[in-house]
C-alpha positions, 0 to 999 in steps of 0.5 A: 167399528163402522156401519152396523154394530151389534147394538144397532142390529139389536135395536133395529130388530126390537123396533121393527117388532114394536112397529108391528105390535103398536098399531092403531088396532092396539089403541082402538080395539076391534069392534065387538058386536053383541046383539044390537050393540057394538063395543069398541075398547080404547086402550093405553099402551105405554112402553120403554126400551133401552140398549147398550153394548161394549167391547174390550180386550182381556189380559191375553189380548182377545177382543170381546163384544157384548150387547143387550136390549130390553123392553117393558110394556104396560097395556091397560083398558081406559074406556069402552065406546058403546054404540046402541041403536042411534046412541054412542056412549063412551064409558071409562073403565076405571070408574066402577059405575061405568062398568055397571052401566056397560053391563046394564046397556048390554045385558046379554054379555053377562049371560053369554060369558056365564054360559061360555064358562060353563061350556053351554054356549048355544047358537041364536037359533037354539036360544029362540026354541 
């Protein structure tokens, strides 16, 4: 077999899709503006992949080829960059006290999440009334 084999084609397809998924925005998330505060998530992306194939003949002399490709991934939040007024702070997510600090720095987040869960999301104009 010369040129492209089914394994090569499978791996090329896999890696072209991974290339679209694993980009800068995957590790450094889109900024989230909450009032006067901007949050930027920092994420770890780990993945592994493998592929293989083989061919052979059965008792009747018929050729056969089989290929397979697999991938596994893990995405986990590591930290949040908090930009508030003229201060920039990085809070690790794995530390429970950092999550509490984040909530303290952005008090409206908890209220907005609660309202959204209850289906009572209101605009800024409605809040001021």
